[in-house]
Biopython code that builds the backbone (N, CA, C, O; Angstrom):
import numpy as np
from Bio.PDB.StructureBuilder import StructureBuilder

atoms = [
    (1, "UNK", "N", (-13.267, 5.536, -16.450)),
    (1, "UNK", "CA", (-13.476, 5.888, -15.132)),
    (1, "UNK", "C", (-14.841, 6.761, -14.793)),
    (1, "UNK", "O", (-15.362, 7.403, -15.705)),
    (2, "UNK", "N", (-15.344, 6.771, -13.616)),
    (2, "UNK", "CA", (-16.535, 7.180, -13.449)),
    (2, "UNK", "C", (-16.765, 8.660, -13.828)),
    (2, "UNK", "O", (-15.953, 9.517, -13.480)),
    (3, "UNK", "N", (-17.769, 8.931, -14.476)),
    (3, "UNK", "CA", (-18.080, 10.318, -15.253)),
    (3, "UNK", "C", (-18.863, 11.246, -14.260)),
    (3, "UNK", "O", (-18.486, 12.411, -14.129)),
    (4, "UNK", "N", (-19.773, 10.846, -13.667)),
    (4, "UNK", "CA", (-20.939, 11.739, -12.948)),
    (4, "UNK", "C", (-20.926, 11.161, -11.363)),
    (4, "UNK", "O", (-20.237, 10.237, -10.933)),
    (5, "UNK", "N", (-21.810, 11.911, -10.693)),
    (5, "UNK", "CA", (-21.962, 11.458, -9.300)),
    (5, "UNK", "C", (-22.509, 10.209, -9.107)),
    (5, "UNK", "O", (-22.117, 9.435, -8.233)),
    (6, "UNK", "N", (-23.622, 9.921, -10.078)),
    (6, "UNK", "CA", (-24.125, 8.551, -9.928)),
    (6, "UNK", "C", (-23.455, 7.404, -10.262)),
    (6, "UNK", "O", (-23.760, 6.331, -9.742)),
    (7, "UNK", "N", (-22.395, 7.527, -11.237)),
    (7, "UNK", "CA", (-21.298, 6.686, -11.591)),
    (7, "UNK", "C", (-20.724, 6.319, -10.227)),
    (7, "UNK", "O", (-20.823, 5.176, -9.781)),
    (8, "UNK", "N", (-20.070, 7.398, -9.515)),
    (8, "UNK", "CA", (-19.315, 7.233, -8.496)),
    (8, "UNK", "C", (-19.900, 6.721, -7.132)),
    (8, "UNK", "O", (-19.263, 6.045, -6.324)),
    (9, "UNK", "N", (-21.153, 7.121, -6.993)),
    (9, "UNK", "CA", (-21.971, 6.642, -5.893)),
    (9, "UNK", "C", (-23.374, 6.370, -6.139)),
    (9, "UNK", "O", (-24.296, 7.096, -5.767)),
    (10, "UNK", "N", (-23.497, 5.199, -6.838)),
    (10, "UNK", "CA", (-24.762, 4.611, -7.301)),
    (10, "UNK", "C", (-25.623, 4.139, -6.324)),
    (10, "UNK", "O", (-25.040, 3.677, -5.343)),
    (11, "UNK", "N", (-26.855, 4.112, -6.291)),
    (11, "UNK", "CA", (-27.879, 3.469, -5.318)),
    (11, "UNK", "C", (-27.702, 1.914, -5.578)),
    (11, "UNK", "O", (-27.802, 1.332, -6.658)),
    (12, "UNK", "N", (-27.409, 1.370, -4.301)),
    (12, "UNK", "CA", (-27.172, -0.222, -4.488)),
    (12, "UNK", "C", (-28.677, -0.777, -4.557)),
    (12, "UNK", "O", (-28.864, -1.902, -5.021)),
    (13, "UNK", "N", (-29.590, -0.115, -4.168)),
    (13, "UNK", "CA", (-31.072, -0.587, -4.113)),
    (13, "UNK", "C", (-31.682, -0.572, -5.652)),
    (13, "UNK", "O", (-32.837, -0.986, -5.763)),
    (14, "UNK", "N", (-31.073, -0.178, -6.716)),
    (14, "UNK", "CA", (-31.568, -0.172, -7.957)),
    (14, "UNK", "C", (-32.373, 1.334, -8.417)),
    (14, "UNK", "O", (-32.934, 1.466, -9.505)),
    (15, "UNK", "N", (-32.314, 2.234, -7.538)),
    (15, "UNK", "CA", (-33.138, 3.318, -7.966)),
    (15, "UNK", "C", (-31.973, 4.366, -9.083)),
    (15, "UNK", "O", (-30.744, 4.311, -9.044)),
    (16, "UNK", "N", (-32.534, 4.963, -9.701)),
    (16, "UNK", "CA", (-31.884, 5.811, -10.703)),
    (16, "UNK", "C", (-30.675, 6.887, -10.088)),
    (16, "UNK", "O", (-29.608, 7.178, -10.629)),
    (17, "UNK", "N", (-31.231, 7.382, -8.745)),
    (17, "UNK", "CA", (-30.197, 8.290, -8.117)),
    (17, "UNK", "C", (-30.228, 8.072, -6.614)),
    (17, "UNK", "O", (-31.349, 7.823, -6.170)),
    (18, "UNK", "N", (-29.203, 8.115, -5.716)),
    (18, "UNK", "CA", (-29.437, 8.092, -4.446)),
    (18, "UNK", "C", (-30.472, 9.155, -3.780)),
    (18, "UNK", "O", (-31.074, 8.926, -2.731)),
    (19, "UNK", "N", (-30.585, 10.283, -4.495)),
    (19, "UNK", "CA", (-31.541, 11.214, -3.888)),
    (19, "UNK", "C", (-33.233, 10.741, -3.920)),
    (19, "UNK", "O", (-34.104, 11.332, -3.282)),
    (20, "UNK", "N", (-33.471, 9.553, -4.804)),
    (20, "UNK", "CA", (-34.749, 9.140, -5.126)),
    (20, "UNK", "C", (-34.897, 7.857, -4.473)),
    (20, "UNK", "O", (-35.936, 7.204, -4.567)),
    (21, "UNK", "N", (-33.756, 7.428, -3.726)),
    (21, "UNK", "CA", (-34.114, 6.089, -2.773)),
    (21, "UNK", "C", (-34.442, 6.447, -1.405)),
    (21, "UNK", "O", (-33.797, 7.252, -0.733)),
    (22, "UNK", "N", (-35.522, 5.786, -1.003)),
    (22, "UNK", "CA", (-35.703, 6.198, 0.421)),
    (22, "UNK", "C", (-34.796, 5.582, 1.448)),
    (22, "UNK", "O", (-34.918, 5.908, 2.629)),
    (23, "UNK", "N", (-33.892, 4.707, 1.063)),
    (23, "UNK", "CA", (-32.935, 4.067, 2.045)),
    (23, "UNK", "C", (-31.779, 4.887, 1.977)),
    (23, "UNK", "O", (-31.288, 5.251, 3.046)),
    (24, "UNK", "N", (-31.115, 5.339, 0.618)),
    (24, "UNK", "CA", (-29.736, 5.911, 0.441)),
    (24, "UNK", "C", (-30.121, 7.491, 0.714)),
    (24, "UNK", "O", (-29.214, 8.141, 1.235)),
    (25, "UNK", "N", (-31.168, 8.093, 0.472)),
    (25, "UNK", "CA", (-31.287, 9.750, 0.755)),
    (25, "UNK", "C", (-30.549, 10.319, 1.680)),
    (25, "UNK", "O", (-29.798, 11.280, 1.514)),
    (26, "UNK", "N", (-30.786, 9.631, 2.839)),
    (26, "UNK", "CA", (-30.130, 10.273, 4.073)),
    (26, "UNK", "C", (-29.059, 9.524, 4.751)),
    (26, "UNK", "O", (-28.750, 9.782, 5.915)),
    (27, "UNK", "N", (-28.499, 8.631, 4.080)),
    (27, "UNK", "CA", (-27.398, 8.089, 4.556)),
    (27, "UNK", "C", (-26.023, 8.586, 3.796)),
    (27, "UNK", "O", (-25.972, 9.003, 2.639)),
    (28, "UNK", "N", (-25.038, 8.462, 4.616)),
    (28, "UNK", "CA", (-23.767, 9.109, 4.331)),
    (28, "UNK", "C", (-23.312, 8.362, 3.073)),
    (28, "UNK", "O", (-23.488, 7.164, 2.848)),
    (29, "UNK", "N", (-22.642, 9.342, 2.214)),
    (29, "UNK", "CA", (-21.985, 8.769, 1.003)),
    (29, "UNK", "C", (-20.718, 8.270, 1.422)),
    (29, "UNK", "O", (-19.917, 8.843, 2.159)),
    (30, "UNK", "N", (-20.588, 6.936, 0.783)),
    (30, "UNK", "CA", (-19.119, 6.432, 1.167)),
    (30, "UNK", "C", (-18.348, 6.447, -0.316)),
    (30, "UNK", "O", (-18.920, 6.112, -1.354)),
    (31, "UNK", "N", (-16.981, 6.884, -0.249)),
    (31, "UNK", "CA", (-16.311, 7.131, -1.399)),
    (31, "UNK", "C", (-16.075, 5.440, -1.951)),
    (31, "UNK", "O", (-15.934, 4.509, -1.158)),
    (32, "UNK", "N", (-16.069, 5.316, -3.148)),
    (32, "UNK", "CA", (-15.989, 4.068, -3.758)),
    (32, "UNK", "C", (-14.444, 4.154, -4.355)),
    (32, "UNK", "O", (-13.985, 5.082, -5.022)),
    (33, "UNK", "N", (-13.758, 2.937, -3.940)),
    (33, "UNK", "CA", (-12.447, 2.558, -4.309)),
    (33, "UNK", "C", (-12.229, 2.042, -5.797)),
    (33, "UNK", "O", (-12.890, 1.107, -6.249)),
    (34, "UNK", "N", (-11.183, 2.769, -6.585)),
    (34, "UNK", "CA", (-11.151, 2.045, -7.900)),
    (34, "UNK", "C", (-9.911, 1.085, -7.630)),
    (34, "UNK", "O", (-8.986, 1.388, -6.876)),
    (35, "UNK", "N", (-9.993, 0.035, -8.251)),
    (35, "UNK", "CA", (-8.848, -0.952, -8.281)),
    (35, "UNK", "C", (-8.570, -1.506, -9.842)),
    (35, "UNK", "O", (-9.168, -1.076, -10.829)),
    (36, "UNK", "N", (-7.580, -2.507, -9.859)),
    (36, "UNK", "CA", (-7.182, -2.768, -11.164)),
    (36, "UNK", "C", (-6.844, -4.345, -11.041)),
    (36, "UNK", "O", (-6.404, -5.015, -10.107)),
    (37, "UNK", "N", (-7.276, -4.705, -12.532)),
    (37, "UNK", "CA", (-7.316, -6.352, -12.636)),
    (37, "UNK", "C", (-7.059, -6.739, -14.128)),
    (37, "UNK", "O", (-7.243, -5.939, -15.044)),
    (38, "UNK", "N", (-6.703, -7.779, -14.276)),
    (38, "UNK", "CA", (-6.821, -8.454, -15.763)),
    (38, "UNK", "C", (-7.413, -9.485, -15.957)),
    (38, "UNK", "O", (-7.204, -10.396, -15.157)),
    (39, "UNK", "N", (-8.175, -9.666, -16.862)),
    (39, "UNK", "CA", (-9.205, -10.784, -17.167)),
    (39, "UNK", "C", (-8.514, -11.883, -16.969)),
    (39, "UNK", "O", (-9.292, -12.720, -16.510)),
    (40, "UNK", "N", (-7.144, -12.442, -17.108)),
    (40, "UNK", "CA", (-6.657, -13.652, -16.457)),
    (40, "UNK", "C", (-6.515, -14.074, -15.259)),
    (40, "UNK", "O", (-6.512, -15.263, -14.940)),
    (41, "UNK", "N", (-6.359, -12.909, -14.332)),
    (41, "UNK", "CA", (-5.988, -13.271, -13.009)),
    (41, "UNK", "C", (-6.999, -13.344, -12.092)),
    (41, "UNK", "O", (-8.141, -12.977, -12.369)),
    (42, "UNK", "N", (-6.666, -13.814, -10.949)),
    (42, "UNK", "CA", (-7.796, -13.965, -9.845)),
    (42, "UNK", "C", (-7.727, -13.028, -8.665)),
    (42, "UNK", "O", (-8.373, -13.262, -7.644)),
    (43, "UNK", "N", (-6.894, -11.887, -8.803)),
    (43, "UNK", "CA", (-6.585, -11.032, -7.666)),
    (43, "UNK", "C", (-6.859, -9.366, -8.276)),
    (43, "UNK", "O", (-6.562, -8.924, -9.386)),
    (44, "UNK", "N", (-7.396, -8.796, -7.348)),
    (44, "UNK", "CA", (-7.364, -7.291, -7.840)),
    (44, "UNK", "C", (-6.244, -6.314, -7.073)),
    (44, "UNK", "O", (-5.696, -6.668, -6.029)),
    (45, "UNK", "N", (-6.024, -5.261, -7.616)),
    (45, "UNK", "CA", (-4.704, -4.607, -7.180)),
    (45, "UNK", "C", (-5.080, -3.122, -6.829)),
    (45, "UNK", "O", (-5.946, -2.503, -7.448)),
    (46, "UNK", "N", (-4.437, -2.660, -5.899)),
    (46, "UNK", "CA", (-4.479, -1.317, -5.542)),
    (46, "UNK", "C", (-3.803, -0.163, -6.451)),
    (46, "UNK", "O", (-4.273, 0.959, -6.641)),
    (47, "UNK", "N", (-2.823, -0.588, -6.875)),
    (47, "UNK", "CA", (-2.066, 0.195, -7.784)),
    (47, "UNK", "C", (-2.062, -0.497, -9.325)),
    (47, "UNK", "O", (-2.262, -1.705, -9.455)),
    (48, "UNK", "N", (-1.867, 0.205, -10.240)),
    (48, "UNK", "CA", (-1.932, -0.037, -11.695)),
    (48, "UNK", "C", (-0.527, -0.751, -12.122)),
    (48, "UNK", "O", (-0.468, -1.527, -13.076)),
    (49, "UNK", "N", (0.509, -0.432, -11.378)),
    (49, "UNK", "CA", (1.843, -0.843, -11.835)),
    (49, "UNK", "C", (2.247, -1.798, -10.754)),
    (49, "UNK", "O", (3.463, -1.824, -10.566)),
    (50, "UNK", "N", (1.544, -2.570, -10.014)),
    (50, "UNK", "CA", (1.725, -3.342, -8.949)),
    (50, "UNK", "C", (2.897, -4.557, -9.487)),
    (50, "UNK", "O", (2.755, -5.202, -10.526)),
    (51, "UNK", "N", (3.803, -4.668, -8.748)),
    (51, "UNK", "CA", (4.776, -5.754, -9.487)),
    (51, "UNK", "C", (4.105, -7.247, -9.362)),
    (51, "UNK", "O", (4.643, -8.095, -10.073)),
    (52, "UNK", "N", (3.149, -7.625, -8.660)),
    (52, "UNK", "CA", (2.337, -8.829, -8.819)),
    (52, "UNK", "C", (1.693, -9.096, -10.085)),
    (52, "UNK", "O", (1.750, -10.087, -10.813)),
    (53, "UNK", "N", (1.014, -7.908, -10.206)),
    (53, "UNK", "CA", (0.202, -7.730, -11.561)),
    (53, "UNK", "C", (1.117, -7.948, -12.808)),
    (53, "UNK", "O", (0.805, -8.671, -13.755)),
    (54, "UNK", "N", (2.327, -7.215, -12.697)),
    (54, "UNK", "CA", (3.155, -7.350, -13.997)),
    (54, "UNK", "C", (3.982, -8.650, -14.083)),
    (54, "UNK", "O", (4.381, -9.129, -15.144)),
    (55, "UNK", "N", (4.195, -9.163, -12.880)),
    (55, "UNK", "CA", (4.571, -10.639, -12.770)),
    (55, "UNK", "C", (3.650, -11.403, -13.590)),
    (55, "UNK", "O", (4.114, -11.946, -14.592)),
    (56, "UNK", "N", (2.220, -11.550, -13.280)),
    (56, "UNK", "CA", (1.264, -12.234, -13.845)),
    (56, "UNK", "C", (1.313, -12.058, -15.401)),
    (56, "UNK", "O", (1.071, -13.034, -16.111)),
    (57, "UNK", "N", (1.579, -10.997, -15.883)),
    (57, "UNK", "CA", (1.618, -10.383, -17.356)),
    (57, "UNK", "C", (2.972, -11.160, -17.975)),
    (57, "UNK", "O", (2.967, -11.666, -19.097)),
    (58, "UNK", "N", (4.154, -11.179, -17.061)),
    (58, "UNK", "CA", (5.292, -11.933, -17.742)),
    (58, "UNK", "C", (5.095, -13.254, -17.692)),
    (58, "UNK", "O", (5.654, -13.877, -18.595)),
    (59, "UNK", "N", (4.427, -13.929, -16.859)),
    (59, "UNK", "CA", (4.155, -15.538, -16.988)),
    (59, "UNK", "C", (3.126, -15.646, -18.063)),
    (59, "UNK", "O", (3.166, -16.777, -18.548)),
    (60, "UNK", "N", (2.182, -14.859, -18.639)),
    (60, "UNK", "CA", (1.568, -15.044, -19.946)),
    (60, "UNK", "C", (2.499, -14.742, -21.158)),
    (60, "UNK", "O", (2.277, -15.304, -22.231)),
    (61, "UNK", "N", (3.392, -13.990, -21.037)),
    (61, "UNK", "CA", (4.591, -13.774, -22.089)),
    (61, "UNK", "C", (5.048, -14.983, -22.319)),
    (61, "UNK", "O", (4.846, -15.633, -23.345)),
    (62, "UNK", "N", (5.874, -15.424, -21.073)),
    (62, "UNK", "CA", (6.790, -16.620, -21.211)),
    (62, "UNK", "C", (5.864, -17.805, -21.590)),
    (62, "UNK", "O", (6.483, -18.743, -22.094)),
    (63, "UNK", "N", (4.601, -17.973, -21.471)),
    (63, "UNK", "CA", (3.898, -19.050, -22.160)),
    (63, "UNK", "C", (3.409, -19.002, -23.569)),
    (63, "UNK", "O", (2.785, -19.882, -24.161)),
    (64, "UNK", "N", (3.859, -17.625, -24.094)),
    (64, "UNK", "CA", (3.429, -17.453, -25.585)),
    (64, "UNK", "C", (2.248, -16.983, -25.992)),
    (64, "UNK", "O", (1.764, -17.001, -27.124)),
    (65, "UNK", "N", (1.613, -16.361, -24.516)),
    (65, "UNK", "CA", (0.341, -15.946, -24.779)),
    (65, "UNK", "C", (0.097, -14.375, -24.922)),
    (65, "UNK", "O", (1.106, -13.671, -24.873)),
    (66, "UNK", "N", (-1.260, -13.697, -25.110)),
    (66, "UNK", "CA", (-1.203, -12.345, -25.346)),
    (66, "UNK", "C", (-1.628, -11.967, -24.017)),
    (66, "UNK", "O", (-2.493, -12.604, -23.414)),
    (67, "UNK", "N", (-0.900, -10.693, -23.421)),
    (67, "UNK", "CA", (-1.577, -10.185, -22.307)),
    (67, "UNK", "C", (-2.946, -9.510, -22.237)),
    (67, "UNK", "O", (-3.246, -8.655, -23.070)),
    (68, "UNK", "N", (-3.804, -9.882, -21.238)),
    (68, "UNK", "CA", (-4.747, -9.141, -20.989)),
    (68, "UNK", "C", (-4.735, -7.777, -20.782)),
    (68, "UNK", "O", (-3.804, -7.396, -20.073)),
    (69, "UNK", "N", (-5.563, -6.845, -21.228)),
    (69, "UNK", "CA", (-5.550, -5.523, -20.931)),
    (69, "UNK", "C", (-6.038, -5.225, -19.500)),
    (69, "UNK", "O", (-7.037, -5.787, -19.050)),
    (70, "UNK", "N", (-5.310, -4.321, -18.781)),
    (70, "UNK", "CA", (-5.508, -4.045, -17.608)),
    (70, "UNK", "C", (-6.594, -3.067, -17.549)),
    (70, "UNK", "O", (-6.687, -2.050, -18.236)),
    (71, "UNK", "N", (-7.593, -3.580, -16.447)),
    (71, "UNK", "CA", (-8.937, -2.769, -16.547)),
    (71, "UNK", "C", (-9.211, -2.082, -15.098)),
    (71, "UNK", "O", (-8.406, -2.278, -14.188)),
    (72, "UNK", "N", (-10.093, -1.464, -14.948)),
    (72, "UNK", "CA", (-10.515, -0.809, -13.355)),
    (72, "UNK", "C", (-11.741, -1.447, -12.957)),
    (72, "UNK", "O", (-12.467, -2.039, -13.756)),
    (73, "UNK", "N", (-11.974, -1.333, -11.741)),
    (73, "UNK", "CA", (-13.410, -1.820, -11.582)),
    (73, "UNK", "C", (-13.450, -0.931, -9.852)),
    (73, "UNK", "O", (-12.473, -0.387, -9.338)),
    (74, "UNK", "N", (-14.790, -1.010, -9.274)),
    (74, "UNK", "CA", (-14.760, -0.627, -8.213)),
    (74, "UNK", "C", (-14.769, -1.857, -7.140)),
    (74, "UNK", "O", (-15.470, -2.866, -7.211)),
    (75, "UNK", "N", (-13.893, -1.551, -6.207)),
    (75, "UNK", "CA", (-13.531, -2.598, -5.292)),
    (75, "UNK", "C", (-14.762, -3.277, -4.440)),
    (75, "UNK", "O", (-14.626, -4.389, -3.930)),
    (76, "UNK", "N", (-15.783, -2.637, -4.348)),
    (76, "UNK", "CA", (-16.928, -3.146, -3.548)),
    (76, "UNK", "C", (-17.606, -4.303, -4.733)),
    (76, "UNK", "O", (-18.277, -5.248, -4.320)),
    (77, "UNK", "N", (-17.395, -4.144, -5.952)),
    (77, "UNK", "CA", (-18.016, -5.144, -7.011)),
    (77, "UNK", "C", (-17.086, -6.349, -7.266)),
    (77, "UNK", "O", (-17.309, -7.558, -7.214)),
    (78, "UNK", "N", (-15.790, -5.527, -7.605)),
    (78, "UNK", "CA", (-14.781, -7.002, -7.991)),
    (78, "UNK", "C", (-14.372, -7.710, -6.693)),
    (78, "UNK", "O", (-13.891, -8.838, -6.811)),
    (79, "UNK", "N", (-14.496, -7.223, -5.570)),
    (79, "UNK", "CA", (-14.127, -8.279, -4.360)),
    (79, "UNK", "C", (-15.325, -9.439, -4.035)),
    (79, "UNK", "O", (-15.167, -10.284, -3.154)),
    (80, "UNK", "N", (-16.573, -9.352, -4.895)),
    (80, "UNK", "CA", (-17.133, -10.485, -4.775)),
    (80, "UNK", "C", (-16.444, -11.775, -5.312)),
    (80, "UNK", "O", (-16.453, -12.831, -4.681)),
    (81, "UNK", "N", (-15.841, -11.609, -6.536)),
    (81, "UNK", "CA", (-15.277, -12.579, -7.260)),
    (81, "UNK", "C", (-13.791, -12.628, -7.298)),
    (81, "UNK", "O", (-13.229, -13.620, -7.762)),
    (82, "UNK", "N", (-13.127, -11.619, -6.840)),
    (82, "UNK", "CA", (-11.549, -11.906, -6.631)),
    (82, "UNK", "C", (-11.220, -11.506, -5.169)),
    (82, "UNK", "O", (-12.008, -11.048, -4.341)),
    (83, "UNK", "N", (-9.828, -11.784, -5.008)),
    (83, "UNK", "CA", (-9.192, -11.776, -3.747)),
    (83, "UNK", "C", (-8.378, -10.421, -4.012)),
    (83, "UNK", "O", (-8.123, -10.050, -5.158)),
    (84, "UNK", "N", (-8.011, -9.748, -2.933)),
    (84, "UNK", "CA", (-6.962, -8.577, -2.893)),
    (84, "UNK", "C", (-5.619, -9.122, -2.927)),
    (84, "UNK", "O", (-5.247, -10.082, -2.252)),
    (85, "UNK", "N", (-4.919, -8.473, -3.735)),
    (85, "UNK", "CA", (-3.470, -8.813, -3.876)),
    (85, "UNK", "C", (-2.709, -8.493, -2.611)),
    (85, "UNK", "O", (-2.702, -7.478, -1.915)),
    (86, "UNK", "N", (-2.066, -9.651, -2.509)),
    (86, "UNK", "CA", (-1.137, -9.516, -1.081)),
    (86, "UNK", "C", (0.136, -8.515, -1.007)),
    (86, "UNK", "O", (0.720, -8.124, 0.004)),
    (87, "UNK", "N", (0.381, -8.233, -2.274)),
    (87, "UNK", "CA", (1.666, -7.263, -2.563)),
    (87, "UNK", "C", (1.299, -5.924, -2.247)),
    (87, "UNK", "O", (1.708, -5.311, -1.261)),
    (88, "UNK", "N", (0.424, -5.436, -3.212)),
    (88, "UNK", "CA", (-0.017, -3.942, -3.227)),
    (88, "UNK", "C", (-0.913, -3.484, -2.054)),
    (88, "UNK", "O", (-0.985, -2.302, -1.715)),
    (89, "UNK", "N", (-1.648, -4.568, -1.406)),
    (89, "UNK", "CA", (-2.459, -4.363, -0.088)),
    (89, "UNK", "C", (-1.698, -4.627, 0.994)),
    (89, "UNK", "O", (-2.347, -4.606, 2.040)),
    (90, "UNK", "N", (-0.494, -4.879, 1.119)),
    (90, "UNK", "CA", (0.277, -5.497, 2.029)),
    (90, "UNK", "C", (0.221, -4.629, 3.476)),
    (90, "UNK", "O", (0.348, -5.304, 4.497)),
    (91, "UNK", "N", (0.056, -3.319, 3.609)),
    (91, "UNK", "CA", (0.075, -2.458, 4.426)),
    (91, "UNK", "C", (-1.332, -2.555, 5.291)),
    (91, "UNK", "O", (-1.531, -2.169, 6.443)),
    (92, "UNK", "N", (-2.202, -3.165, 4.409)),
    (92, "UNK", "CA", (-3.455, -3.168, 5.144)),
    (92, "UNK", "C", (-3.797, -4.615, 5.846)),
    (92, "UNK", "O", (-4.707, -4.883, 6.630)),
    (93, "UNK", "N", (-2.801, -5.429, 5.324)),
    (93, "UNK", "CA", (-2.949, -6.984, 6.012)),
    (93, "UNK", "C", (-1.878, -6.936, 7.277)),
    (93, "UNK", "O", (-1.749, -7.902, 8.030)),
    (94, "UNK", "N", (-1.257, -5.924, 7.404)),
    (94, "UNK", "CA", (-0.289, -6.021, 8.849)),
    (94, "UNK", "C", (-1.081, -5.716, 9.824)),
    (94, "UNK", "O", (-0.659, -5.703, 10.981)),
]
sb = StructureBuilder()
sb.init_structure("model")
sb.init_model(0)
sb.init_chain("A")
sb.init_seg("    ")
for serial, (resi, resn, name, xyz) in enumerate(atoms, 1):
    if name == "N":
        sb.init_residue(resn, " ", resi, " ")
    sb.init_atom(name, np.array(xyz, "f"), 0.0, 1.0, " ", f" {name:<3s}", serial, name[0])
structure = sb.get_structure()
């Protein structure tokens, strides 16, 4: 999980801190959302114990594979390569 404010709210323009960036310095800070995923999946999850995430892990078990570790990432980054889970993000899709 993030340890410092720079980890929590990094400058997306490549500066070391938001305070040094001419674009970010005066912009409001948006809270980043932590989500969960496994290496073998194609979706990210709002909650670590999402039933759909566990179902995917059970599918790996049934095929005789090894479960991938569940990891965390910031939603703004992981959403570039994966889709939201329709189970645990259901209330947002309604």
